[in-house]
N, C-alpha and C positions, 0 to 999 in steps of 0.2 A: 504494500500500500504506500509506503514511504517513497519508493522509487517511482510509482505512478504519479504521485504529487510533485516530485522533483521534475520529472519529465514534462509534466503539464506546465510548470513554472518556466522551465527552460524553453519549451515550445512557444509560450506567450512572449518571452523576451526576444526570441529569434524572429517571431512574426513582427514585433515592434521594430527591430533592426531592419528587416526587409522593407517594411513600410516607409521608414525614414529614407532609405536609399532610393526606393522607387519614386517617392515624392520629389526628392532632390533631382533625380535624373529627368523626370517629366518637367519640372520647373525650368531646368536648363535646356530643355528640348533636345535631349541627346537620345540617340537610338542605341539599343542594346548591341546591335551588330557592330557599330563603330567602337563602342567601349570594349567589346569582346576582342576585336583586332588589336586595340591599343594595349590592353592588359594581358593578351594572350590567354584568355580564359574562355571556355566554351559558352556560347549563348545560352545553352540549356542550364549550365551551372549558374549563370547570372540570373536567369529567370527563377530558378529554385531559390536563390538567395533572396530575391525580391518578394517571393511568395512565402518565405519562411520555411520552405520544404528542404531543410538541410539534410534530412535523413535520406533523400533521394540522391544526394551526391555520394559517390562511392567512398568507402572508408579510407582507401589508400590515397585519396586526394586530400591535400592540405586545406580542409574546409575553412577553418578559421583564418588562415592566411589569405584565402581568396576573399573572404568577407572584409577583412581589414584593407586589402588592396583596393577593392571596389569602393569602400567607404572613403578611403584616403583620396582616391582619384576624383570622387565627386565632392570632396571636402565635407563629408558628413561626420559629425562627432558621435561616435558610438561608445566612447569610453565608459560612460555610466552603465550602459547595458552590459558591456564586457565585465565590468567589476561586479555587477549583480550576478552574472553567471559564475564567476570565480568564487564569489562568497557563498554560493549555495551548492557547491560540488558535493555529490553524494558520498556518504560513508566516512567522513573525515574522523570524527571522534570515535565512533564505534570500531572502525577498522584499526585505529591505533591501539585501542584497548585490547582487541583480539590479538593483535600482533605482539603487544607487550606481554600478554598472558602466555602466548605461545613461547616467546623467548624465555620467559621466567620458567615455564615448564621444562623447556629444553635445558636450561641451566641446572635445574634440579636433577634431571635425568643424568646429565654429564657428571655432576658431583657424585651421585649415587654410584654410577658406573666406575668412576675412578676410585672411589673409596672401596668398592667391592673388589676391584682388580688389585688394589694395593693390599687389602686384607688377605686375598688368596695368595699373593706372592709371599707375604709374611708367613702364612701357614705352611706353605711349601718349603720355604727356606729353613724354618725351625723344626721341621719334622724329622 
């Protein structure tokens, strides 16, 4: 449920970014095809960005880099939206606690293993 809520918030922010970029492009009376050639980014990707459909852009593509380039080219300030996305990244506190508890458990296991090995060596040596 938490991931669904975070995805919904991210989606809303990405739509807002796309709307800002689309408004600026239309206000400047620029065509997507011309911007595509200038930035060397597919017109499909630029359309996806404007519509907030970032999930349609393949994962191997630097999505955020394309968004930043497009916004910079049109002189659109998206810094507040980007900081919102960064501030609500999923799993920060919970994952740190899980990792910490795993590390702590691993340390306990290693201590026990070393202690047991040392004890066995002592027993064999004094036999």
